C-alpha positions as a printed NumPy array, in Angstrom:
array([[ 44.339,  19.112,  -0.103],
       [ 47.043,  16.579,   0.438],
       [ 46.056,  13.708,   3.441],
       [ 48.678,  12.746,   5.892],
       [ 45.756,  11.273,   8.909],
       [ 43.662,  10.487,   6.722],
       [ 43.495,   8.321,   3.56 ],
       [ 40.575,   9.015,   0.326],
       [ 40.139,   6.87 ,  -2.382],
       [ 36.76 ,   6.026,  -4.97 ],
       [ 36.458,   2.973,  -6.79 ],
       [ 32.88 ,   2.153,  -8.24 ],
       [ 30.987,   4.717,  -7.19 ],
       [ 32.031,   4.19 ,  -3.144],
       [ 34.1  ,   6.736,  -1.498],
       [ 36.239,   4.971,   1.52 ],
       [ 37.64 ,   7.451,   3.91 ],
       [ 39.933,   5.992,   6.118],
       [ 41.556,   6.993,   9.529],
       [ 45.079,   7.035,   9.031],
       [ 46.959,   6.982,  12.218],
       [ 46.98 ,   3.196,  13.341],
       [ 50.083,   3.54 ,  15.025],
       [ 48.409,   6.136,  17.376],
       [ 45.348,   4.04 ,  17.337],
       [ 43.397,   7.122,  14.913],
       [ 43.347,   9.286,  17.778],
       [ 41.9  ,  12.348,  16.499],
       [ 43.969,  15.76 ,  15.831],
       [ 42.816,  19.249,  14.532],
       [ 44.663,  18.224,  11.834],
       [ 42.725,  14.896,  10.837],
       [ 39.377,  16.97 ,  11.39 ],
       [ 40.332,  19.283,   8.682],
       [ 41.597,  16.421,   6.016],
       [ 38.101,  14.956,   7.255],
       [ 35.678,  17.856,   6.226],
       [ 37.893,  17.866,   2.715],
       [ 37.228,  14.346,   2.199],
       [ 33.556,  14.123,   3.021],
       [ 33.05 ,  17.471,   1.214],
       [ 35.077,  15.79 ,  -1.899],
       [ 33.166,  12.7  ,  -1.665],
       [ 29.577,  14.844,  -1.278],
       [ 30.461,  16.955,  -4.17 ],
       [ 31.503,  14.194,  -7.   ],
       [ 28.75 ,  13.31 ,  -8.877],
       [ 30.505,   9.74 ,  -9.528],
       [ 30.439,   9.184,  -5.57 ],
       [ 27.132,   7.584,  -4.981],
       [ 27.646,   6.429,  -1.506],
       [ 30.195,   7.226,   1.339],
       [ 32.121,   4.683,   3.712],
       [ 33.965,   5.827,   6.413],
       [ 36.868,   3.79 ,   8.645],
       [ 39.521,   3.351,  10.546],
       [ 42.873,   1.353,   9.979],
       [ 44.461,  -1.079,  11.775],
       [ 42.62 ,  -2.496,  15.109],
       [ 41.444,   0.791,  15.942],
       [ 38.661,   3.043,  14.736],
       [ 39.451,   6.162,  16.846],
       [ 40.697,   6.201,  20.425],
       [ 39.379,   9.747,  20.836],
       [ 40.908,  12.668,  20.775],
       [ 45.155,  12.715,  21.246],
       [ 45.859,  13.762,  24.377],
       [ 49.183,  15.842,  23.145],
       [ 46.028,  18.569,  22.163],
       [ 44.347,  18.16 ,  25.435],
       [ 46.565,  21.433,  26.624],
       [ 46.232,  24.119,  23.514],
       [ 48.596,  22.714,  21.071],
       [ 47.969,  23.44 ,  17.539],
       [ 47.882,  21.016,  14.786],
       [ 49.947,  21.921,  11.647],
       [ 46.817,  23.35 ,  10.417],
       [ 47.243,  26.256,  12.953],
       [ 43.77 ,  24.851,  15.062],
       [ 43.773,  23.925,  18.213],
       [ 41.164,  20.888,  19.236],
       [ 37.459,  22.456,  18.803],
       [ 38.602,  25.25 ,  16.6  ],
       [ 38.516,  23.015,  13.386],
       [ 35.225,  23.133,  11.249],
       [ 34.929,  18.901,  11.899],
       [ 34.124,  19.948,  15.958],
       [ 32.502,  23.374,  14.888],
       [ 29.846,  22.899,  12.627],
       [ 30.617,  20.081,  10.226],
       [ 27.823,  17.7  ,  11.66 ],
       [ 24.751,  19.646,  10.085],
       [ 26.406,  19.445,   6.305],
       [ 27.082,  15.741,   7.496],
       [ 23.501,  15.195,   8.282],
       [ 22.622,  17.254,   5.391],
       [ 24.241,  14.801,   2.868],
       [ 21.479,  13.311,   0.765],
       [ 24.221,  10.15 ,  -0.105],
       [ 24.039,   7.38 ,   1.705],
       [ 26.77 ,   7.368,   4.811],
       [ 28.239,   3.583,   5.913],
       [ 30.639,   3.685,   8.684],
       [ 32.489,   0.645,   9.298],
       [ 34.066,   0.187,  13.108],
       [ 37.01 ,  -1.655,  13.002],
       [ 37.861,  -1.792,  16.606],
       [ 37.556,   0.541,  19.872],
       [ 35.765,   3.983,  19.118],
       [ 36.116,   6.067,  22.06 ],
       [ 34.971,   9.73 ,  22.861],
       [ 35.2  ,  11.919,  19.536],
       [ 35.583,   8.292,  17.494],
       [ 32.056,   7.   ,  18.98 ],
       [ 30.193,  10.51 ,  18.697],
       [ 31.292,  10.877,  14.876],
       [ 29.543,   7.526,  14.247],
       [ 26.392,   8.922,  15.478],
       [ 24.954,  11.148,  12.531],
       [ 25.925,   8.023,   9.812],
       [ 22.752,   6.63 ,   8.405],
       [ 24.092,   2.748,   8.947],
       [ 26.658,   1.452,  11.204],
       [ 28.53 ,  -2.077,  10.921],
       [ 30.972,  -3.04 ,  13.531],
       [ 33.501,  -5.848,  13.789],
       [ 33.374,  -8.776,  16.519],
       [ 35.853,  -6.855,  18.179],
       [ 34.489,  -3.424,  17.96 ],
       [ 33.559,  -1.269,  20.759],
       [ 31.819,   2.013,  21.182],
       [ 33.266,   4.16 ,  24.838],
       [ 31.218,   7.365,  25.732],
       [ 33.919,   8.227,  28.511],
       [ 32.659,  12.015,  28.629],
       [ 31.414,  12.387,  31.984],
       [ 34.295,   9.988,  33.713],
       [ 36.564,  12.383,  32.285],
       [ 34.765,  15.641,  33.186],
       [ 34.411,  16.851,  29.196],
       [ 31.18 ,  17.261,  27.613],
       [ 30.087,  15.302,  24.468],
       [ 29.596,  16.878,  21.551],
       [ 29.232,  16.265,  17.439],
       [ 25.444,  16.409,  18.355],
       [ 25.455,  13.405,  20.421],
       [ 22.45 ,  15.308,  22.93 ],
       [ 20.759,  15.142,  19.475],
       [ 21.668,  11.716,  17.557],
       [ 21.975,   9.662,  20.862],
       [ 18.397,   9.605,  22.121],
       [ 16.96 ,   9.796,  18.582],
       [ 19.036,   6.572,  18.29 ],
       [ 18.438,   4.463,  21.49 ],
       [ 15.653,   6.467,  23.579],
       [ 16.276,   8.844,  26.228],
       [ 16.673,   5.971,  28.693],
       [ 19.658,   4.351,  27.43 ],
       [ 21.146,   7.862,  26.091],
       [ 21.11 ,   8.917,  30.035],
       [ 22.402,   5.739,  30.983],
       [ 25.253,   5.773,  28.443],
       [ 26.441,   8.883,  28.568],
       [ 25.892,   9.4  ,  32.802],
       [ 27.317,   5.779,  33.195],
       [ 30.631,   6.209,  30.901],
       [ 29.56 ,   3.271,  29.003],
       [ 31.954,   1.146,  26.859],
       [ 29.38 ,  -1.115,  25.021],
       [ 30.368,  -4.365,  23.2  ],
       [ 29.771,  -4.746,  19.31 ],
       [ 26.806,  -7.121,  20.639],
       [ 25.386,  -4.062,  23.39 ],
       [ 25.663,  -1.934,  20.753],
       [ 23.568,  -3.951,  18.399],
       [ 20.942,  -4.596,  21.262],
       [ 20.594,  -0.778,  21.463],
       [ 20.43 ,   0.393,  18.003],
       [ 23.794,   1.735,  17.715],
       [ 24.993,  -0.711,  15.244],
       [ 23.09 ,  -2.408,  12.541],
       [ 25.029,  -5.539,  11.605],
       [ 27.965,  -7.105,  13.518],
       [ 30.87 ,  -8.797,  11.034],
       [ 33.865, -10.861,  11.584],
       [ 36.875,  -8.395,  11.076],
       [ 38.201,  -9.635,   8.3  ],
       [ 35.058,  -9.373,   5.942],
       [ 33.753,  -6.001,   7.774],
       [ 35.301,  -3.668,   4.887],
       [ 34.406,  -5.544,   1.926],
       [ 30.497,  -5.988,   3.504],
       [ 30.515,  -2.108,   4.088],
       [ 31.621,  -1.443,   0.064],
       [ 29.255,  -3.742,  -1.237],
       [ 26.388,  -2.089,   0.894],
       [ 27.586,   1.059,  -0.274],
       [ 27.317,   0.037,  -4.052],
       [ 24.444,  -2.042,  -3.154],
       [ 22.347,   1.459,  -2.162],
       [ 24.103,   3.922,  -4.363],
       [ 22.917,   1.811,  -7.535],
       [ 19.151,   2.636,  -6.408],
       [ 17.226,   4.856,  -8.864],
       [ 18.049,   8.439,  -8.868],
       [ 16.946,  10.315,  -5.775],
       [ 15.296,   7.871,  -3.873],
       [ 17.733,   7.594,  -1.594],
       [ 18.068,  11.193,  -0.602],
       [ 14.086,  11.132,  -0.186],
       [ 13.831,   8.331,   2.068],
       [ 16.777,   9.901,   4.043],
       [ 15.205,  13.246,   4.162],
       [ 11.794,  11.678,   5.073],
       [ 13.394,   9.843,   8.421],
       [ 14.553,  12.785,   9.177],
       [ 11.606,  14.571,   8.988],
       [  9.894,  12.261,  10.709],
       [ 11.75 ,  11.82 ,  13.707],
       [ 10.769,  15.469,  14.433],
       [  7.254,  15.887,  13.118],
       [  3.95 ,  14.383,  14.232],
       [  2.373,  10.974,  12.409],
       [  0.331,  13.56 ,  10.299],
       [  2.61 ,  15.227,   8.856],
       [  4.623,  12.217,   7.953],
       [  2.086,  10.738,   6.422],
       [  1.509,  13.806,   4.375],
       [  5.018,  14.37 ,   3.362],
       [  5.266,  10.654,   2.075],
       [  2.523,  10.855,  -0.098],
       [  3.548,  14.368,  -1.337],
       [  6.713,  12.378,  -2.219],
       [  5.158,   8.962,  -3.509],
       [  2.752,  11.16 ,  -5.781],
       [  5.983,  13.473,  -7.217],
       [  7.91 ,  10.421,  -7.908],
       [  5.668,   8.291,  -9.722],
       [  4.677,  12.251, -11.823],
       [  8.442,  12.067, -12.864],
       [  8.649,   8.709, -13.37 ],
       [  5.242,   8.978, -15.92 ],
       [  6.851,  12.097, -17.528],
       [ 10.192,  10.053, -18.245],
       [  8.119,   7.47 , -20.508],
       [  6.404,  10.058, -22.631]])
C-alpha cells in the first residue's frame, strides 16, 4: 500500500509510523485508519523490526476525527468513519502485539488521538503536549478500547473524572495520572523515543513479549495466578538458556 496520510520508515530495528496531515493537525480520517492498520501490521510481521514508534508530524499529534467525515462522507478507501478496521477491531491486534509499542505525543492528542495512545506500552510526551478527552462534551461515546484501558491505567475514579468532565490534560497532569511516563523537550522527543525503542528492542529474544504478557494477564487475574505465571515463565527461560549452552 502506498501511504498518503502517514509515513513509514524502519531504521536499525525501529519502525517509525508518523501521522502526516500536519496542515490539518493530523486529524484522523478513514483513509488514515486503513493506512495505520497496514503499516502497523507490516511492522508487527517484519522480523527485522524489534520495536514500533508512533508520532505525528508538525505541531500536533492528532486533533481527533476530521469533521469533514462526521456526516457519513466516504474516504478514498470507500469507507465511512467507523467502518474502517482501525476503529472497528484493530485495537485487539495492537494489544496482542509482542513487540514494544512506544508513542511520542508531540502536541495535542484529542478524541481518537487520545484514545489511540492507550494500548501502547509506553507514552512519551513533549512539554507542550496535551491529552484531550472531549467525548461527553460532544455527545460522542469513546471508543478504541478506552473503557478497558483507561481505568486500568489511572483507576476508576480518575477515569470517570477524565471522561465525564471531558478533561484536557497538560503533559504534566497526564504524567501525574500515569497516562504519560516521561515528559521530554520537544526537540528531543523523537530521538528519545527511537533510542528507547532500540534499547528495548535489543533485549534478549523473547523476554519483552513474556514481560508484556505477564503484565496483561496480571491486570485481570489474582496475585496467586500472577505468581504462578511468573514462576512458570522464569523456569521456562532458564530451561531454554540451559538448552542453548549445551
